[in-house]
All heavy atoms as an XYZ file, in Angstrom:
593
protein
N       0.833     -1.210      0.002
C       0.007     -0.019      0.006
C       0.871      1.273      0.003
O       1.936      1.280      0.614
C      -0.816     -0.077      1.265
C      -0.607     -1.461      1.804
C       0.557     -2.017      1.145
N       0.391      2.263     -0.647
C       1.191      3.524     -0.725
C       1.212      4.191      0.665
O       0.295      3.997      1.494
C       0.624      4.456     -1.768
C      -0.835      4.859     -1.589
C      -1.386      5.628     -2.736
O      -1.441      5.136     -3.861
O      -1.767      6.815     -2.474
N       2.161      4.953      0.897
C       2.320      5.798      2.119
C       2.224      4.942      3.416
O       1.617      5.358      4.390
C       1.314      6.917      2.162
S       1.495      8.089      0.831
N       2.786      3.770      3.396
C       2.816      2.896      4.564
C       1.468      2.611      5.161
O       1.307      2.447      6.359
C       3.768      3.483      5.605
N       0.452      2.572      4.291
C      -0.944      2.262      4.639
C      -1.598      3.334      5.502
O      -2.570      3.074      6.201
C      -1.066      0.907      5.306
N      -1.107      4.559      5.426
C      -1.853      5.670      6.068
C      -3.097      5.938      5.249
O      -3.022      6.026      4.017
C      -0.969      6.963      6.165
C      -0.172      7.016      7.376
C       1.154      6.550      7.370
C      -0.660      7.540      8.559
C       1.946      6.574      8.527
C       0.111      7.588      9.708
C       1.390      7.108      9.686
N      -4.246      6.052      5.898
C      -5.489      6.235      5.179
C      -5.605      7.658      4.701
O      -5.335      8.613      5.415
C      -6.635      5.889      6.109
C      -6.694      4.438      6.596
C      -7.875      4.224      7.558
C      -6.728      3.440      5.458
N      -6.023      7.823      3.465
C      -6.187      9.113      2.822
C      -7.714      9.365      2.737
O      -8.414      8.785      1.897
C      -5.612      9.106      1.418
C      -5.794     10.385      0.646
O      -6.483     11.275      1.149
O      -5.259     10.456     -0.498
N      -8.217     10.250      3.652
C      -9.616     10.467      3.735
C     -10.227     11.325      2.618
O     -11.388     11.655      2.602
C     -10.005     11.055      5.121
C      -9.792     10.076      6.245
C      -8.742     10.211      7.123
C     -10.640      8.989      6.351
C      -8.580      9.324      8.162
C     -10.467      8.056      7.401
C      -9.417      8.213      8.294
N      -9.378     11.654      1.597
C      -9.933     12.298      0.427
C     -10.353     11.221     -0.587
O     -11.006     11.561     -1.575
C      -8.871     13.182     -0.256
O      -7.757     12.411     -0.745
C      -8.365     14.296      0.680
N     -10.069      9.958     -0.282
C     -10.533      8.869     -1.130
C     -11.910      8.344     -0.714
O     -12.294      8.585      0.440
C      -9.504      7.729     -1.084
C      -8.167      8.139     -1.670
C      -7.230      6.983     -1.815
C      -5.952      7.508     -2.495
N      -5.017      6.440     -2.783
N     -12.569      7.664     -1.624
C     -13.918      7.190     -1.280
C     -13.862      6.148     -0.090
O     -12.876      5.398      0.017
C     -14.377      6.446     -2.564
C     -13.549      7.064     -3.662
C     -12.239      7.412     -3.032
N     -14.920      6.175      0.704
C     -14.972      5.294      1.846
C     -14.866      3.835      1.483
O     -14.196      3.072      2.170
C     -16.273      5.538      2.617
N     -15.445      3.472      0.384
C     -15.383      2.027     -0.049
C     -13.952      1.590     -0.323
O     -13.567      0.501     -0.039
C     -16.299      1.827     -1.291
N     -13.167      2.502     -0.895
C     -11.749      2.215     -1.122
C     -10.956      2.054      0.171
O     -10.109      1.154      0.312
C     -11.165      3.337     -2.003
C      -9.745      3.036     -2.464
C      -9.249      4.111     -3.423
O     -10.035      4.719     -4.170
O      -8.010      4.350     -3.437
N     -11.231      2.923      1.162
C     -10.578      2.811      2.436
C     -10.961      1.545      3.147
O     -10.138      0.838      3.727
C     -10.917      4.014      3.302
C     -10.462      5.384      2.749
C     -10.966      6.508      3.640
C      -8.975      5.447      2.595
N     -12.276      1.174      3.087
C     -12.736     -0.040      3.725
C     -12.094     -1.294      3.092
O     -11.644     -2.203      3.787
C     -14.279     -0.145      3.597
C     -14.818     -1.387      4.209
C     -16.290     -1.563      3.962
O     -16.805     -1.177      2.888
O     -16.970     -2.106      4.865
N     -11.946     -1.230      1.756
C     -11.326     -2.349      1.053
C      -9.837     -2.525      1.467
O      -9.364     -3.626      1.645
C     -11.400     -2.159     -0.455
N      -9.140     -1.378      1.655
C      -7.741     -1.451      2.084
C      -7.635     -2.048      3.482
O      -6.787     -2.942      3.732
C      -7.095     -0.067      2.053
C      -5.663      0.015      2.617
C      -4.694     -0.850      1.753
C      -5.189      1.464      2.643
N      -8.509     -1.598      4.401
C      -8.488     -2.170      5.763
C      -8.750     -3.649      5.741
O      -8.065     -4.445      6.384
C      -9.466     -1.394      6.689
C      -9.581     -2.076      8.026
C      -9.028      0.064      6.831
N      -9.757     -4.069      4.970
C     -10.044     -5.504      4.883
C      -8.898     -6.288      4.266
O      -8.587     -7.400      4.716
C     -11.340     -5.743      4.079
C     -12.583     -5.479      4.874
C     -13.878     -5.857      4.123
N     -14.118     -4.928      3.003
C     -14.080     -5.271      1.726
N     -13.805     -6.468      1.362
N     -14.347     -4.367      0.825
N      -8.271     -5.734      3.266
C      -7.129     -6.419      2.581
C      -5.974     -6.636      3.500
O      -5.191     -7.588      3.356
C      -6.717     -5.616      1.334
N      -5.803     -5.740      4.498
C      -4.698     -5.835      5.424
C      -5.050     -6.571      6.707
O      -4.261     -6.596      7.654
C      -4.180     -4.432      5.752
C      -3.478     -3.689      4.565
C      -3.161     -2.277      4.920
C      -2.258     -4.450      4.110
N      -6.221     -7.158      6.752
C      -6.642     -7.930      7.911
C      -6.344     -9.422      7.690
O      -6.951    -10.026      6.797
C      -8.157     -7.709      8.143
C      -8.649     -8.446      9.398
O      -7.874     -9.152     10.076
O      -9.878     -8.362      9.653
N      -5.466     -9.950      8.418
C      -5.057    -11.374      8.278
C      -5.643    -12.175      9.425
O      -5.141    -13.277      9.732
C      -3.524    -11.486      8.274
C      -2.962    -10.912      7.007
C      -2.669     -9.583      6.903
C      -2.681    -11.730      5.936
C      -2.148     -9.031      5.752
C      -2.135    -11.234      4.764
C      -1.888     -9.826      4.681
N      -6.690    -11.675     10.080
C      -7.364    -12.453     11.153
C      -6.411    -12.714     12.308
O      -5.733    -11.796     12.814
N      -6.318    -13.946     12.705
C      -5.481    -14.324     13.843
C      -3.978    -14.314     13.493
O      -3.158    -14.413     14.390
C      -5.888    -15.709     14.322
N      -3.679    -14.174     12.229
C      -2.237    -14.216     11.783
C      -1.635    -12.807     11.850
O      -2.314    -11.827     11.638
C      -2.104    -14.793     10.380
C      -2.544    -16.201     10.246
C      -3.848    -16.524      9.820
C      -1.666    -17.249     10.630
C      -4.243    -17.849      9.741
C      -2.091    -18.545     10.531
C      -3.369    -18.853     10.086
O      -3.779    -20.158      9.995
N      -0.381    -12.755     12.175
C       0.363    -11.475     12.218
C       0.375    -10.900     10.788
O       0.622    -11.619      9.830
C       1.792    -11.717     12.711
C       2.560    -10.422     12.929
C       3.905    -10.690     13.538
O       4.002    -11.541     14.391
O       4.853    -10.002     13.139
N       0.159     -9.610     10.727
C       0.185     -8.918      9.436
C       1.643     -8.686      9.020
O       2.346     -7.936      9.647
C      -0.524     -7.547      9.553
C      -0.586     -6.775      8.270
O       0.314     -6.847      7.489
N      -1.649     -6.023      8.071
N       2.074     -9.305      7.885
C       3.484     -9.139      7.484
C       3.731     -7.899      6.647
O       4.858     -7.639      6.234
C       3.687    -10.432      6.640
C       2.360    -10.680      6.025
C       1.346    -10.256      7.098
N       2.701     -7.116      6.372
C       2.832     -5.985      5.477
C       2.821     -4.673      6.238
O       3.829     -4.197      6.694
C       1.757     -5.994      4.399
C       1.789     -7.329      3.608
C       1.919     -4.865      3.398
C       0.640     -7.547      2.674
N       1.689     -4.112      6.404
C       1.442     -2.846      7.142
C       0.129     -2.938      7.873
O      -0.768     -3.664      7.478
C       1.359     -1.635      6.215
C       2.609     -1.197      5.546
C       2.837     -1.395      4.221
C       3.611     -0.571      6.298
C       4.029     -0.964      3.594
C       4.779     -0.165      5.665
C       4.993     -0.369      4.354
O       6.132      0.061      3.757
N      -0.035     -2.123      8.888
C      -1.322     -1.925      9.508
C      -1.895     -0.608      9.016
O      -1.194      0.406      8.985
C      -1.204     -1.886     11.024
C      -0.730     -3.218     11.724
C      -0.479     -2.974     13.203
C      -1.792     -4.279     11.525
N      -3.175     -0.560      8.649
C      -3.770      0.678      8.245
C      -3.812      1.675      9.431
O      -3.965      1.233     10.586
C      -5.179      0.311      7.786
C      -5.415     -1.037      8.284
C      -4.108     -1.687      8.590
N      -3.613      2.916      9.167
C      -3.502      3.907     10.253
C      -3.862      5.294      9.759
O      -3.949      5.528      8.547
C      -2.089      3.861     10.804
C      -1.009      4.208      9.808
C       0.386      3.976     10.377
C       1.155      2.784      9.933
N       0.958      1.988      8.846
N      -3.964      6.230     10.671
C      -4.171      7.636     10.312
C      -3.606      8.493     11.440
O      -3.408      8.039     12.535
C      -5.659      7.959     10.060
C      -6.577      7.851     11.272
C      -6.848      8.945     12.060
C      -7.103      6.636     11.621
C      -7.668      8.838     13.145
C      -7.970      6.499     12.701
C      -8.202      7.603     13.473
N      -3.342      9.765     11.088
C      -2.858     10.731     12.086
C      -4.026     11.402     12.740
O      -4.970     11.758     12.070
C      -1.994     11.799     11.387
C      -0.666     11.341     10.942
C      -0.282     11.092      9.653
C       0.499     11.083     11.727
N       1.023     10.711      9.605
C       1.492     10.669     10.871
C       0.744     11.127     13.106
C       2.754     10.336     11.299
C       1.988     10.782     13.551
C       3.001     10.410     12.672
N      -3.960     11.652     13.995
C      -4.870     12.497     14.764
C      -4.017     13.351     15.666
O      -3.523     12.859     16.698
C      -5.869     11.699     15.585
C      -6.922     12.545     16.205
C      -8.014     11.682     16.857
N      -9.101     12.523     17.334
C      -9.164     13.023     18.558
N      -8.233     12.709     19.444
N     -10.155     13.770     18.951
N      -3.882     14.585     15.291
C      -2.948     15.467     16.010
C      -1.550     14.956     15.812
O      -1.089     14.722     14.718
N      -0.852     14.682     16.954
C       0.515     14.134     16.854
C       0.568     12.645     17.157
O       1.604     12.062     17.412
C       1.445     14.923     17.733
C       1.036     14.862     19.236
O      -0.060     14.361     19.506
O       1.879     15.246     20.071
N      -0.609     12.001     17.153
C      -0.709     10.584     17.443
C      -1.035      9.771     16.186
O      -1.777     10.283     15.295
C      -1.780     10.299     18.457
C      -1.518     10.967     19.813
C      -2.667     10.647     20.785
O      -3.808     10.460     20.382
O      -2.344     10.560     21.972
N      -0.532      8.566     16.106
C      -0.919      7.639     15.019
C      -1.892      6.666     15.616
O      -1.643      6.031     16.643
C       0.350      6.905     14.504
O       1.287      7.862     14.065
C      -0.021      5.972     13.389
N      -3.045      6.513     14.950
C      -4.070      5.576     15.381
C      -4.112      4.412     14.405
O      -4.157      4.612     13.181
C      -5.441      6.242     15.388
C      -5.634      7.220     16.501
C      -4.691      8.043     17.031
C      -6.835      7.530     17.198
N      -5.233      8.825     18.029
C      -6.547      8.510     18.165
C      -8.102      7.022     17.092
C      -7.522      9.022     19.024
C      -9.094      7.544     17.967
C      -8.758      8.511     18.912
N      -4.064      3.213     14.914
C      -4.167      1.966     14.093
C      -5.651      1.676     13.870
O      -6.473      1.825     14.719
C      -3.490      0.836     14.785
C      -1.958      0.974     15.044
C      -1.437     -0.241     15.734
C      -1.218      1.223     13.743
N      -5.921      1.190     12.672
C      -7.292      0.861     12.269
C      -7.425     -0.645     12.154
O      -6.632     -1.250     11.386
C      -7.653      1.519     10.926
C      -9.051      1.126     10.506
C      -7.519      3.040     11.056
N      -8.308     -1.237     12.904
C      -8.446     -2.691     12.884
C      -9.712     -3.132     12.137
O      -9.895     -4.302     11.814
C      -8.530     -3.308     14.287
O      -9.569     -2.679     14.994
C      -7.179     -3.031     15.027
N     -10.635     -2.183     11.900
C     -11.873     -2.501     11.223
C     -12.422     -1.258     10.568
O     -12.270     -0.190     11.123
C     -12.870     -3.054     12.215
C     -14.157     -3.569     11.624
C     -15.043     -4.202     12.695
N     -15.648     -3.220     13.594
C     -16.756     -2.529     13.303
N     -17.406     -2.692     12.175
N     -17.212     -1.704     14.204
N     -13.028     -1.406      9.443
C     -13.642     -0.216      8.770
C     -15.006     -0.666      8.210
O     -15.214     -1.794      7.817
C     -12.776      0.248      7.605
N     -15.912      0.279      8.249
C     -17.294      0.034      7.754
C     -17.838      1.316      7.134
O     -17.731      2.376      7.789
C     -18.190     -0.441      8.905
C     -19.631     -0.633      8.531
C     -20.501     -0.959      9.733
O     -19.980     -1.087     10.830
O     -21.713     -1.026      9.544
N     -18.306      1.211      5.946
C     -18.899      2.352      5.281
C     -20.283      2.580      5.878
O     -21.088      1.663      5.938
C     -19.011      2.167      3.758
C     -19.691      3.313      3.093
C     -17.612      1.984      3.147
N     -20.530      3.804      6.349
C     -21.909      4.173      6.813
C     -22.430      5.295      5.982
O     -21.658      6.039      5.368
C     -21.855      4.552      8.334
C     -21.410      3.383      9.213
C     -21.006      5.733      8.573
N     -23.725      5.432      5.993
C     -24.365      6.514      5.269
C     -24.730      7.621      6.247
O     -24.645      7.440      7.471
C     -25.650      6.064      4.581
O     -26.616      5.651      5.564
C     -25.351      4.828      3.672
N     -25.112      8.753      5.708
C     -25.513      9.882      6.545
C     -26.679      9.515      7.466
O     -26.733      9.979      8.591
C     -25.856     11.072      5.656
C     -25.840     12.395      6.418
C     -25.973     13.574      5.468
O     -25.420     13.504      4.376
O     -26.598     14.520      5.879
N     -27.496      8.558      6.983
C     -28.653      8.158      7.824
C     -28.219      7.408      9.081
O     -28.970      7.301     10.006
C     -29.552      7.275      6.942
N     -26.995      6.862      9.095
C     -26.485      6.127     10.209
C     -25.929      7.042     11.294
O     -25.516      6.583     12.370
C     -25.368      5.164      9.781
C     -25.864      4.066      8.851
O     -26.967      3.536      9.019
O     -25.148      3.838      7.874
N     -25.889      8.362     11.055
C     -25.272      9.281     11.951
C     -26.359     10.040     12.728
O     -27.454     10.270     12.235
C     -24.391     10.247     11.198
C     -23.311      9.671     10.331
C     -22.557     10.750      9.575
C     -22.353      8.794     11.142
N     -25.991     10.493     13.929
C     -26.913     11.262     14.729
C     -26.787     12.743     14.338
O     -26.011     13.082     13.418
C     -26.737     11.063     16.237
C     -25.401     11.513     16.770
O     -24.708     12.292     16.087
O     -25.024     11.116     17.895
N     -27.480     13.630     15.038
C     -27.474     15.047     14.676
C     -26.092     15.694     14.843
O     -25.831     16.757     14.260
C     -28.482     15.831     15.513
C     -28.252     15.850     17.028
C     -28.691     14.587     17.755
O     -29.389     13.706     17.136
O     -28.347     14.432     18.936
N     -25.205     15.084     15.592
C     -23.851     15.639     15.756
C     -22.886     15.086     14.688
O     -21.705     15.443     14.670
C     -23.317     15.273     17.124
C     -24.084     15.867     18.266
C     -23.648     15.269     19.614
N     -23.962     13.851     19.596
C     -23.407     12.973     20.398
N     -22.568     13.319     21.352
N     -23.773     11.707     20.353
N     -23.387     14.161     13.841
C     -22.534     13.563     12.841
C     -21.750     12.349     13.354
O     -20.765     11.934     12.761
N     -22.160     11.787     14.536
C     -21.488     10.616     15.111
C     -22.295      9.403     14.843
O     -23.503      9.432     14.694
C     -21.302     10.853     16.597
C     -20.515     12.100     17.038
C     -20.573     12.207     18.538
C     -19.122     12.029     16.502
N     -21.627      8.254     14.777
C     -22.323      6.993     14.569
C     -23.262      6.762     15.739
O     -22.836      6.768     16.901
C     -21.329      5.869     14.424
N     -24.528      6.559     15.476
C     -25.504      6.393     16.517
C     -25.276      5.174     17.358
O     -25.519      5.180     18.572
C     -26.900      6.323     15.897
N     -24.692      4.128     16.771
C     -24.418      2.934     17.531
C     -22.932      2.729     17.790
O     -22.440      1.616     17.989
C     -24.996      1.680     16.844
C     -24.406      1.456     15.488
O     -23.679      2.333     14.979
O     -24.631      0.368     14.920
N     -22.194      3.838     17.779
C     -20.746      3.750     17.968
C     -20.355      3.189     19.319
O     -21.102      3.354     20.289
N     -19.203      2.576     19.380
C     -18.712      2.011     20.632
C     -17.451      2.690     21.001
O     -16.804      3.334     20.150
C     -18.482      0.493     20.436
C     -19.744     -0.223     20.090
C     -19.658     -1.725     20.262
O     -18.679     -2.149     20.882
O     -20.542     -2.400     19.819
N     -17.001      2.581     22.253
C     -15.717      3.209     22.651
C     -14.583      2.720     21.780
O     -14.517      1.525     21.428
C     -15.559      2.707     24.097
C     -16.910      2.392     24.594
C     -17.684      1.892     23.369
N     -13.759      3.639     21.363
C     -12.616      3.345     20.503
C     -12.925      3.406     19.032
O     -12.061      3.295     18.185
N     -14.201      3.619     18.673
C     -14.552      3.784     17.259
C     -14.415      5.223     16.806
O     -14.709      6.149     17.593
C     -15.968      3.294     16.977
C     -16.127      1.782     17.063
C     -17.520      1.360     16.647
O     -18.470      2.119     16.741
O     -17.598      0.175     16.264
N     -14.025      5.417     15.594
C     -13.909      6.746     15.002
C     -14.731      6.767     13.731
O     -14.659      5.869     12.922
C     -12.420      7.034     14.638
C     -12.316      8.354     13.953
C     -11.549      6.984     15.906
N     -15.507      7.831     13.561
C     -16.272      7.998     12.342
C     -15.626      9.172     11.610
O     -15.372     10.197     12.211
C     -17.726      8.310     12.651
C     -18.480      8.611     11.353
C     -18.387      7.163     13.406
N     -15.293      8.964     10.329
C     -14.607      9.992      9.562
C     -15.273     10.178      8.219
O     -15.762      9.171      7.661
C     -13.162      9.652      9.367
N     -15.347     11.369      7.753
C     -15.933     11.643      6.404
C     -14.849     11.333      5.369
O     -13.679     11.489      5.563
C     -16.325     13.087      6.317
N     -15.341     10.838      4.237
C     -14.413     10.558      3.112
C     -14.451     11.680      2.098
O     -15.042     12.713      2.316
C     -14.709      9.223      2.482
C     -16.016      9.211      1.717
O     -16.712     10.249      1.652
O     -16.389      8.153      1.192
N     -13.819     11.474      0.963
C     -13.691     12.475     -0.065
C     -14.892     12.607     -0.970
O     -14.867     13.365     -1.943
N     -15.963     11.856     -0.710
C     -17.129     11.917     -1.591
C     -18.286     12.709     -0.916
O     -18.461     12.697      0.216
C     -17.635     10.520     -1.916
C     -16.630      9.823     -2.834
C     -17.177      8.560     -3.450
O     -18.095      7.944     -2.884
O     -16.717      8.231     -4.526
């Protein structure tokens, strides 16, 4: 993956989800890269991605059924 698998949120959500799934080796150690993104000066690792629609978000733009540790991000579309 380009850029050491850092997610580019200007790309479509489906493309980002596909990259995260492609780098998921289940119980096996990932020999390539882990998908990740920058948040401030921290690097966050991504273990799962799911495309959601605007209807899945609450009035604040957050996933209505989000769980601790989940991040919802807008894509480039």
